[in-house]
C-alpha positions in Angstrom: 22.5 -1.1 0.9 19.8 -3.5 0.5 17.9 -5.4 3.2 16.8 -9.0 3.0 13.6 -9.6 0.8 10.6 -10.6 3.1 7.6 -12.3 1.9 4.3 -11.3 3.2 0.9 -12.8 2.7 -2.8 -11.6 3.4 -2.9 -13.7 6.6 -0.4 -11.3 8.1 2.7 -13.8 7.9 5.7 -11.8 7.3 4.3 -8.5 8.5 6.2 -8.5 11.7 9.4 -9.8 10.0 9.3 -6.9 7.6 8.8 -4.3 10.5 11.9 -6.1 12.3 13.9 -5.9 9.1 13.3 -2.2 8.9 14.3 -2.1 12.6 17.5 -3.9 12.1 18.3 -1.4 9.0 17.7 1.5 11.2 20.0 0.2 13.8 22.7 -0.6 11.1 22.6 2.8 9.8 22.9 4.1 13.6 19.7 6.2 13.2 18.1 7.8 16.4 15.3 6.2 18.2 12.7 8.7 16.8 13.7 8.3 13.3 13.8 4.4 13.4 10.0 4.6 14.9 9.3 6.9 11.8 10.7 4.3 9.5 9.1 1.4 11.0 5.5 3.3 10.9 6.2 4.1 7.3 6.6 0.3 6.9 3.7 -0.5 8.9 1.3 1.8 7.2 2.7 1.0 3.6 2.0 -2.7 4.2 -1.5 -2.0 5.7 -2.6 0.3 3.0 -1.9 -2.1 0.1 -3.9 -4.9 2.1 -6.4 -2.8 2.8 -7.1 -1.9 -0.7 -6.1 -5.0 -2.5 -7.4 -7.5 0.0 -5.6 -10.5 -1.0 -1.8 -10.2 -1.5 1.5 -12.0 -1.7 4.0 -9.4 -1.7 7.8 -9.0 -1.5 9.2 -6.2 0.8 12.7 -4.8 1.1 14.6 -1.7 2.3 17.1 0.2 0.4 19.2 3.0 1.9 22.1 5.3 0.9 23.3 8.0 3.3 20.5 9.6 4.9 17.8 8.5 1.9 15.6 5.3 2.8 13.5 3.7 0.3 10.7 1.2 1.4 9.9 -1.3 -1.7 7.0 -3.4 -1.9 5.9 -5.7 -4.9 2.9 -7.7 -5.1 0.7 -9.6 -7.6 -3.1 -8.9 -7.4 -6.3 -8.6 -9.3 -7.4 -4.9 -9.3 -10.7 -3.6 -10.3 -11.3 0.2 -11.4 -12.1 1.3 -7.8 -8.8 -0.5 -6.2 -6.7 0.7 -9.0 -7.9 4.3 -8.6 -7.4 4.0 -4.7 -3.8 2.8 -5.2 -2.9 5.4 -7.7 -4.6 8.3 -5.6 -2.3 7.1 -2.5 1.0 8.2 -4.7 2.4 11.7 -4.1 1.9 12.5 -8.0 -1.4 10.7 -8.2 -0.2 9.1 -11.4 0.9 5.5 -12.3 4.6 5.4 -12.3 4.6 2.6 -14.8 3.1 4.8 -17.4 5.7 7.2 -18.4 6.5 6.4 -22.0 3.9 6.5 -25.0 3.7 2.8 -24.7 3.4 2.8 -20.8 0.5 5.3 -21.0 -1.1 3.3 -23.9 -0.9 0.0 -21.8 -2.2 1.7 -18.7 -5.4 3.2 -20.7 -6.1 -0.5 -22.0 -5.6 -1.8 -18.6 -7.9 0.7 -17.1 -10.5 0.2 -19.7 -10.2 -3.7 -19.4 -10.6 -3.6 -15.5 -13.8 -4.9 -14.1 -16.3 -2.6 -12.6 -16.9 -3.0 -8.6 -19.8 -5.1 -7.9 -22.0 -3.4 -5.0 -24.9 -5.0 -3.6 -27.2 -2.6 -1.8 -30.2 -3.6 0.3 -32.4 -1.0 1.1 -34.0 -2.2 4.5 -35.7 0.2 6.8 -33.6 1.0 9.8 -36.4 -0.5 12.4 -36.4 -3.6 10.2 -32.7 -3.7 10.0 -32.3 -3.5 13.6 -34.4 -6.3 14.4 -32.3 -8.8 12.3 -30.3 -10.8 14.5 -26.8 -11.7 13.9 -26.6 -8.9 11.3 -22.9 -7.4 11.3 -23.2 -3.6 9.9 -20.0 -2.7 8.5 -18.8 0.1 6.3 -17.9 -1.2 2.9 -16.0 2.2 2.3 -12.3 2.1 3.1 -11.5 5.1 5.2 -8.1 6.0 4.0 -6.5 6.0 7.3 -3.1 4.4 6.2 -2.7 6.9 3.3 -3.3 9.7 5.3 -0.8 8.7 7.8 1.7 7.6 5.1 1.4 10.9 3.3 2.1 12.9 6.4 5.3 10.8 7.3 6.8 9.8 4.0 8.6 12.3 1.6 7.5 10.7 -1.6 5.2 7.7 -2.4 5.3 6.1 -6.0 2.9 3.5 -7.1 3.4 1.6 -10.4 0.7 -0.7 -11.7 1.5 -2.9 -14.8 -0.6 -5.8 -15.6 -1.5 -7.4 -12.1 1.7 -6.4 -10.5 1.9 -3.4 -8.1 5.1 -1.9 -7.3 5.0 0.7 -4.2 8.2 2.8 -3.1 8.0 4.8 -0.1 10.9 7.2 0.3 11.8 9.2 3.4 15.2 11.4 3.9 16.7 11.7 7.7 18.9 14.4 8.3 21.9 13.2 10.2 
């Protein structure tokens, strides 16, 4: 069974609909309340992970299921620098690019990695006492904390990420015993 395809953007449009679609699939498959909540949590964390890492996105999301196996699919087009690319691939279970299995796939992956831009960081070394005196200065940590990745790894059975060109395909699999 394949659910409807939901379009999600970086403003959050479609996010609620994707979670609702997951709930409907769980209801159709007559899953327990707890299993349904696990599946919905997988959906939320999957979409949050990609949004946190890539920033901007216009993604398609759908659920495929057979018997007890549920696969959450998401595909999006985005521009990835080396750091974002590495963060996404590190989120997968095998920590490899699923789109790079054949010789040509590995060659394409190596070229895409080499051509990816470096992350541009700006660091301002202000002493703490001067930085504290600046009004209206928002201090935020530019580092991504990886919360979504850690939650998703604990709940999901398998996470696959394939990057080819500017297209990222993510599949999160979860098996529920009946």
